[in-house]
C-alpha positions as a printed Julia matrix, in Angstrom:
512×3 Matrix{Float64}:
  16.33    8.11    7.02
  13.81    7.05    9.7
  12.18    3.99    8.97
  11.31    2.72   12.34
   8.33    0.86   13.01
   6.66    3.7    15.17
   7.9     7.38   15.25
   6.35    9.22   17.92
   5.52   13.07   16.4
   4.3    14.44   19.63
   3.64   13.19   23.16
   1.42   14.98   25.93
   2.6    18.69   26.19
   0.56   21.68   26.04
  -3.31   22.01   25.5
  -5.52   23.92   22.85
  -8.05   21.48   22.15
 -11.37   20.63   23.63
 -10.93   17.98   26.14
 -10.83   14.09   24.35
 -10.76   12.47   27.66
 -13.7    14.45   29.06
 -15.9    13.29   25.77
 -15.04    9.89   26.28
 -16.64    8.92   29.09
 -19.79   10.47   27.57
 -19.53    8.5    24.36
 -18.61    5.32   25.33
 -20.64    3.4    27.97
 -18.34    0.39   27.04
 -14.88    1.44   27.81
 -13.38   -1.36   25.82
 -15.43   -0.1    22.59
 -13.57    2.0    19.96
 -14.59    3.92   16.82
 -12.2     4.5    14.13
 -12.53    7.16   11.51
 -11.13    6.08    8.17
 -10.18    7.92    5.04
 -12.24    5.64    3.08
 -15.58    4.42    3.06
 -15.36    0.91    4.63
 -19.13    0.11    3.16
 -18.41    1.11   -0.4
 -19.27   -1.64   -2.42
 -17.94   -0.4    -5.76
 -14.3    -0.62   -4.31
 -12.05   -3.65   -5.45
 -11.4    -4.06   -1.74
 -14.87   -4.53   -0.47
 -16.17   -7.87    0.13
 -19.97   -8.54    0.59
 -20.14   -5.0     1.96
 -17.23   -4.68    4.39
 -13.5    -3.9     4.08
 -11.18   -6.77    4.82
  -8.58   -4.55    5.02
  -9.24   -3.04    8.39
 -11.88   -4.91    9.86
  -9.84   -8.42   10.86
 -12.83  -10.56   10.46
 -10.98  -12.58    7.92
  -7.44  -13.59    7.64
  -4.69  -14.89    5.32
  -2.61  -18.11    5.8
   0.56  -15.71    6.23
   0.89  -12.26    7.93
   3.59   -9.77    7.49
   6.38   -8.64   10.25
   6.96   -5.03   10.66
  10.32   -5.17    8.73
   8.24   -6.69    5.78
   8.49  -10.17    5.98
   6.23  -13.14    5.89
   5.58  -14.86    9.35
   3.27  -18.07   10.22
  -0.25  -17.18   10.5
  -3.34  -19.59    9.51
  -0.23  -21.72    8.26
   2.73  -22.38   10.55
   5.22  -23.64    8.2
   5.7   -23.84    4.23
   8.4   -25.58    2.35
   9.36  -25.12   -1.68
   9.45  -28.97   -2.43
  10.43  -27.89   -6.0
  10.96  -24.66   -8.11
   6.9   -24.39   -8.64
   5.41  -26.41   -5.69
   4.66  -25.13   -2.11
   3.44  -27.08    0.85
   1.94  -25.51    3.5
   0.89  -26.9     6.84
  -2.29  -25.37    8.41
  -2.51  -24.48   12.27
  -4.58  -27.11   14.07
  -7.5   -26.01   16.3
  -8.49  -22.63   14.54
 -12.42  -22.11   14.59
 -14.2   -20.44   12.34
 -16.83  -17.81   13.28
 -19.77  -20.54   12.85
 -17.56  -22.85   15.57
 -16.2   -25.12   12.77
 -12.47  -26.2    12.36
 -10.46  -24.51    9.78
  -9.21  -27.62    7.73
  -7.27  -28.1     3.94
 -10.85  -28.34    2.4
 -11.56  -24.56    3.3
  -8.51  -23.38    1.67
  -8.66  -25.42   -1.22
 -12.17  -24.22   -1.42
 -11.29  -20.62   -1.15
  -8.61  -20.67   -3.47
 -10.29  -22.68   -6.31
 -14.31  -21.31   -5.86
 -13.22  -17.65   -4.99
  -9.89  -16.15   -5.29
  -8.77  -18.13   -8.59
 -12.41  -18.02   -9.87
 -14.49  -14.67   -8.78
 -11.46  -12.08   -8.34
 -10.53  -11.71  -11.81
  -7.96  -12.65  -14.28
  -5.5   -10.29  -12.8
  -5.03  -13.05   -9.73
  -3.34  -15.75  -11.93
  -0.52  -13.13  -12.61
  -0.24  -12.03   -9.28
  -0.17  -15.08   -7.59
   1.43  -17.22  -10.2
  -1.37  -19.61   -9.64
  -4.36  -20.93  -12.12
  -7.6   -22.64  -11.16
  -6.56  -26.49  -10.41
  -3.49  -25.54   -8.74
  -4.57  -25.87   -4.98
  -5.07  -29.51   -3.48
  -5.2   -31.23   -0.38
  -2.59  -33.44    0.97
  -4.11  -34.34    4.39
  -6.48  -32.4     7.11
  -3.75  -30.03    7.64
  -1.55  -30.0     4.59
  -2.09  -27.61    1.09
  -0.08  -27.73   -1.96
   0.19  -24.9    -4.26
   1.67  -25.39   -7.95
   2.75  -22.11   -9.11
   3.03  -21.4   -13.06
   6.41  -21.0   -12.84
   9.27  -20.66  -10.24
   8.07  -17.79   -7.69
   9.91  -17.7    -4.17
   8.14  -14.81   -3.5
   4.78  -16.68   -3.07
   4.77  -17.05    0.52
   5.21  -13.09    1.25
   2.57  -12.2    -2.09
  -0.29  -13.99   -0.1
   0.32  -12.38    2.98
  -2.54  -10.12    2.26
  -5.61   -9.22    3.43
  -7.62   -9.87    0.19
  -6.29  -13.46    0.23
  -8.18  -14.55    3.26
  -9.93  -18.01    4.07
 -13.51  -18.29    4.79
 -15.46  -21.04    5.53
 -17.38  -22.61    2.22
 -21.05  -21.66    3.76
 -19.74  -17.79    3.48
 -21.45  -15.64    0.9
 -19.5   -12.57    0.04
 -22.05  -10.95   -2.29
 -24.73  -11.66    0.3
 -22.43   -9.88    3.08
 -22.46  -13.6     4.69
 -18.71  -13.22    6.12
 -17.35  -16.43    8.03
 -13.69  -16.01    8.86
 -11.24  -17.03   11.75
 -10.41  -13.6    12.72
 -10.33  -11.73   16.09
 -13.8   -10.18   15.33
 -17.06  -11.18   13.69
 -19.13   -8.72   11.78
 -22.11   -7.65   13.21
 -23.48   -4.58   11.38
 -22.77   -2.81    8.28
 -24.7     0.58    7.5
 -23.98    1.6     3.82
 -22.52    5.16    3.85
 -21.75    5.51    7.44
 -19.94    2.47    9.54
 -19.14   -1.13    9.86
 -19.4    -2.48   13.54
 -17.62   -6.01   14.48
 -17.26   -7.49   17.76
 -15.24   -9.58   19.81
 -14.73  -13.4    18.98
 -14.32  -14.91   22.28
 -12.95  -18.22   20.69
 -10.49  -16.6    18.81
  -7.36  -19.08   18.29
  -4.75  -16.2    19.04
  -6.39  -15.44   22.43
  -9.15  -13.11   23.61
  -8.83   -9.46   21.88
  -9.19   -6.66   24.43
 -11.65   -4.72   22.72
 -15.22   -6.02   23.1
 -16.31   -3.91   19.58
 -14.84   -1.77   16.96
 -16.68    0.59   14.96
 -15.03    1.68   11.55
 -16.65    5.08   10.4
 -16.61    6.21    7.14
 -14.97   10.02    7.13
 -13.15   10.74    3.78
 -12.87   14.12    4.25
  -9.71   15.08    6.39
 -11.39   18.25    7.81
 -14.32   16.14    8.91
 -12.09   13.14   10.51
 -10.2    15.76   12.45
 -13.49   17.4    13.62
 -14.84   14.01   14.92
 -11.84   13.18   16.86
 -11.88   16.88   18.54
 -15.44   16.42   19.45
 -14.79   13.02   20.78
 -17.01   11.15   18.63
 -14.39    8.66   17.49
 -11.18    7.72   19.43
  -8.63    7.28   16.67
  -8.23    8.75   12.88
  -6.3     8.09    9.99
  -4.28   10.82    8.18
  -5.96   14.0    10.16
  -5.77   17.35    8.39
  -2.47   18.48    7.82
  -2.87   22.32    8.46
  -4.28   21.07   12.13
  -1.42   18.65   12.75
   0.49   21.46   14.77
  -2.19   21.96   17.1
  -2.68   18.37   17.52
   0.85   17.96   18.27
   0.66   20.49   21.14
  -2.49   18.97   22.89
  -2.13   17.11   25.84
  -5.42   15.41   24.65
  -4.21   13.89   21.54
  -1.27   11.53   20.75
  -0.03   11.78   16.94
   2.32    8.96   15.68
   3.5     8.55   12.01
   4.8     5.53    9.84
   6.83    5.32    6.62
   4.69    3.27    4.41
   5.41    0.59    1.79
   4.41    3.22   -0.93
   5.94    6.13   -2.84
   4.9     8.95   -4.96
   7.01    9.54   -8.19
   6.6    11.62  -11.61
   6.77    8.61  -14.02
   8.14    9.19  -17.15
   7.14    7.63  -20.53
  10.57    6.88  -22.07
   8.94    5.16  -25.2
   7.75    8.85  -26.66
   9.31   11.86  -28.06
  10.72   13.95  -26.67
  10.79   12.16  -23.29
  12.88    9.37  -25.05
  15.79   11.48  -24.77
  17.73   10.52  -21.3
  19.17   14.05  -21.22
  15.6    15.78  -20.8
  14.52   12.92  -18.55
  18.16   13.78  -16.18
  17.07   17.63  -16.78
  13.4    16.88  -15.05
  15.3    15.19  -12.26
  17.71   18.03  -11.38
  14.73   20.29  -11.49
  12.69   19.13   -8.59
  13.42   19.92   -4.64
  12.03   16.76   -2.98
  13.02   18.16    0.38
  11.01   21.4    -0.42
   8.0    19.48   -1.78
   7.75   17.56    1.64
   8.2    20.61    3.69
   5.64   23.06    2.15
   3.26   20.81    0.2
   3.39   17.8     2.23
   3.8    19.98    5.71
   6.5    16.99    6.49
   4.28   13.87    6.24
   6.8    12.12    4.05
  10.59   11.67    3.32
  12.23   12.8     0.38
  12.39    9.88   -1.98
  15.62    9.2    -4.09
  14.18    6.2    -5.99
  10.76    5.11   -7.14
  10.17    2.31   -4.46
  10.09    2.79   -0.16
  13.09    1.73    1.5
  10.83   -0.32    4.08
  11.13   -2.99    1.59
  14.31   -4.91    2.3
  15.69   -5.15   -1.13
  15.92   -1.42   -1.63
  18.92    0.72   -0.93
  18.97    4.2    -1.34
  22.71    4.5    -1.05
  23.23    2.31   -4.29
  20.95    4.83   -6.23
  22.18    7.78   -8.52
  21.62   11.13   -6.52
  19.89   13.89   -8.37
  19.83   17.17   -6.1
  18.01   19.91   -7.33
  20.9    21.83   -9.33
  19.17   24.2   -11.81
  21.82   25.15  -13.96
  22.85   21.28  -14.58
  19.18   20.92  -15.4
  19.39   23.71  -18.0
  22.81   21.96  -19.25
  20.96   18.72  -19.83
  17.9    20.36  -21.28
  20.41   22.33  -23.8
  22.22   18.79  -24.74
  18.95   17.18  -25.32
  16.78   17.29  -28.48
  13.94   19.08  -26.46
  13.01   22.02  -28.87
  10.31   23.61  -26.45
   7.4    20.94  -27.12
   4.4    20.96  -24.5
   5.13   17.7   -22.35
   1.89   16.42  -20.93
   1.49   15.45  -17.18
  -1.22   13.69  -15.94
  -2.24   13.46  -12.2
  -5.55   11.96  -10.72
  -7.78   14.46   -9.36
  -8.55   11.81   -6.7
  -4.85   12.02   -5.37
  -4.32   13.66   -1.98
  -2.31   17.13   -2.49
  -2.43   15.82   -6.31
  -3.37   19.36   -7.46
  -0.53   21.36   -5.36
   1.98   18.63   -6.42
   1.33   19.09   -9.96
   1.3    23.03   -9.65
   4.97   22.67   -7.73
   6.31   20.37  -10.54
   4.98   22.7   -13.56
   6.44   25.76  -11.82
   9.93   24.04  -11.44
  10.2    22.38  -14.66
   9.2    25.95  -16.16
  12.23   27.43  -14.13
  14.67   25.04  -16.25
  12.7    26.05  -19.72
  10.8    22.96  -19.96
   6.81   23.49  -20.51
   4.74   21.06  -18.73
   1.14   21.0   -18.89
  -0.98   19.55  -16.1
  -4.25   17.33  -16.6
  -6.2    16.5   -13.53
  -8.42   13.54  -14.54
 -10.75   11.09  -13.31
  -8.81    7.84  -12.38
 -10.59    6.05  -15.05
  -9.31    8.74  -17.61
  -5.6     8.68  -16.33
  -5.93    4.85  -17.03
  -6.96    5.02  -20.2
  -4.35    7.38  -21.28
  -1.64    5.65  -19.49
  -2.82    2.47  -21.45
  -2.42    4.11  -24.78
   0.95    5.82  -23.85
  -0.31    9.25  -24.42
   1.24   10.9   -22.19
   4.73   12.02  -21.22
   4.83   12.04  -17.34
   2.41   10.61  -14.96
   2.17   11.34  -11.06
   1.3     8.36   -9.65
   2.35    5.8    -6.6
   3.92    2.65   -6.47
   3.97    0.35   -3.24
   2.96   -3.11   -1.81
   0.0    -4.26    0.36
   2.09   -7.36    1.44
   5.5    -8.3     2.54
   6.25   -9.93   -1.08
   6.83   -7.09   -2.94
   8.37   -8.52   -6.16
   5.52   -7.63   -8.28
   6.53   -3.73   -7.91
   9.24   -4.54   -9.92
   7.86   -6.75  -12.58
   4.76   -4.96  -13.18
   6.2    -1.41  -13.47
   9.5    -2.04  -15.04
   9.94   -5.44  -16.9
   8.96   -5.34  -20.52
   6.34   -8.03  -19.92
   5.15   -6.44  -16.65
   1.23   -5.02  -16.73
   2.59   -1.54  -17.33
   4.25   -2.41  -20.4
   3.17   -5.42  -22.09
   0.39   -4.3   -24.2
   2.45   -1.65  -25.63
   5.51   -3.55  -26.32
   3.39   -6.23  -28.14
   1.42   -4.01  -30.16
   4.25   -1.6   -30.97
   7.55   -3.07  -29.38
   7.64   -0.19  -27.17
   6.36    0.09  -23.25
   6.22    2.93  -20.94
   8.82    2.3   -18.44
  10.72   -0.48  -19.42
  14.49   -0.34  -20.32
  14.33   -4.0   -21.66
  17.72   -5.86  -22.15
  19.65   -6.27  -18.94
  17.56   -4.59  -16.62
  14.75   -7.45  -17.72
  17.15   -9.84  -16.76
  18.43   -8.66  -13.48
  14.43   -8.35  -12.66
  13.99  -12.22  -13.61
  17.07  -12.79  -11.67
  15.53  -11.11   -8.5
  12.12  -12.34   -9.48
  12.93  -16.01   -9.38
  15.72  -16.43   -6.5
  15.69  -18.12   -3.74
  18.61  -16.55   -1.97
  17.81  -13.11   -0.23
  21.11  -11.96   -0.87
  20.91  -12.58   -4.6
  17.86  -11.22   -4.77
  18.76   -8.06   -3.18
  21.82   -7.59   -5.46
  19.86   -8.07   -8.6
  16.93   -5.97   -7.4
  19.48   -3.05   -6.37
  21.41   -3.16   -9.56
  18.0    -3.02  -11.66
  16.97    0.02   -9.57
  20.49    1.86   -9.99
  20.14    1.66  -13.71
  16.34    2.67  -13.64
  17.55    5.88  -11.92
  20.58    6.15  -13.91
  18.46    6.31  -17.03
  15.97    8.61  -15.06
  12.87    6.58  -16.03
  11.11    8.48  -12.98
  11.59   11.52  -11.08
  11.1    10.38   -7.12
   8.83   12.66   -5.09
   8.52   11.47   -1.54
   8.24    8.16    0.4
   4.76    8.09    1.52
   4.07    8.44    5.5
   0.81    7.83    7.25
  -0.57    9.69   10.35
  -2.63    8.64   13.15
  -4.11   10.77   15.79
  -5.74    9.29   18.82
  -7.35   10.0    21.85
  -4.57   10.47   24.76
  -6.06    7.69   26.36
  -5.87    4.98   23.84
  -3.01    2.75   23.78
  -2.12   -0.37   22.21
  -2.06    0.22   18.51
   1.29   -0.55   17.02
   1.85    0.77   13.53
   2.98   -1.39   10.52
   4.51    0.01    7.32
   1.34   -1.52    5.56
  -1.21    0.58    7.27
  -3.82   -1.94    6.52
  -2.27   -4.35    8.74
  -3.46   -2.69   11.77
  -3.64   -4.71   14.76
  -6.54   -3.76   16.99
  -6.42   -6.81   19.27
  -4.36   -5.06   22.05
  -6.4    -1.35   22.07
  -6.95   -0.25   25.65
  -8.19    2.58   27.2
  -6.56    4.23   30.37
  -8.63    5.89   32.91
């Protein structure tokens, strides 16, 4: 499988689109300013990832202590080093001479204020379990040293806070009022609701002068609209163009198209604590019914990779070669159905109406399950309804994603598959069940991986847990997600990352 950082799908051969290069000169009076078309509205204040009217995931106005390498490892950023002084204590050394956008220098006081007055107080109780921190756990040692006391041993802490939402801001910042004072290479200049965010180069950036003078992040949620904007020359770069128009884009000498396997995966998650999907033979039958290759080829039009497990292999403790293989085999699937206790019951499969290609994916699943004699009814629901039904365990299958927006991806194993993870805990405590938790030795393996400071031991424990999860057919893996970037052929300097929101804009240039 190609898990490379950047995979060039097409260079510059052939023709077929209006000349983007010709439009670029008319569009940009400043050749060092760029416009990016996003698949989500960066000004949508109802979103969980929007601070004071801007999306920190994309804009690089604010920064965390730790960043992530393209092989999903934590690397120094606003912090230059960190040390675990005991099982629950981390000491971070801060980078000296980092200016905020208001000219004041970043110090330990700012880090403590950000965590204690914002991250651990304003962002919800979920943060405590995610970061393993509680209010009062972040303290200043000296002007450039900060101590974090986690609630329990958590070796994945540095990689977990390598996240755009765990950003450091000046105490004078006011997120709710849209007053953003960060340390990033760009400053927030303009927010037009439902339209765009504009940022400008911060000349005193600690990492050196960014090349672009300005970036505009434009809301273009419809893939056809995004692609039209690129073809007309109104934007320089878009994420996830229309799949149906990818062949023409790939053939154009005015466009370059790159793709990157991401840290996300889509699976059909099976409720193993509800009849009749509590029967492992039925679950194995469902796995043998599906052709992941056909799904990627026909529905996704090649944008994605067939999956063998529930977690993307860009994460370093995932090893597909160690997982059981369920190839499409209708005869084997029917034998498993006959061996199971399944007696023609209708299985409910929940799919979010907002999922890209969700309707088509669900139709393929319904058809292929029907071919082995299993009746599955697809329900397309709003996200809130899907969450409500899954929280109550009122489903048999649910098509959904799992992934990571930080290099520290341990929470994927814990939250999805451990009995005390967020997906399972409430039902386990109320009814002694859960959703996707096998319990017992699998819980023990997840705990070993979660608390291990030895990367090899962590990997061994997590791989064995995944092997048992797939042997018990807890999920039907569908595909590992990819994202596609299409840009004016004159635009260079964007390196893709497995976490698409880790885009580095500092080196964007436009050739003549």
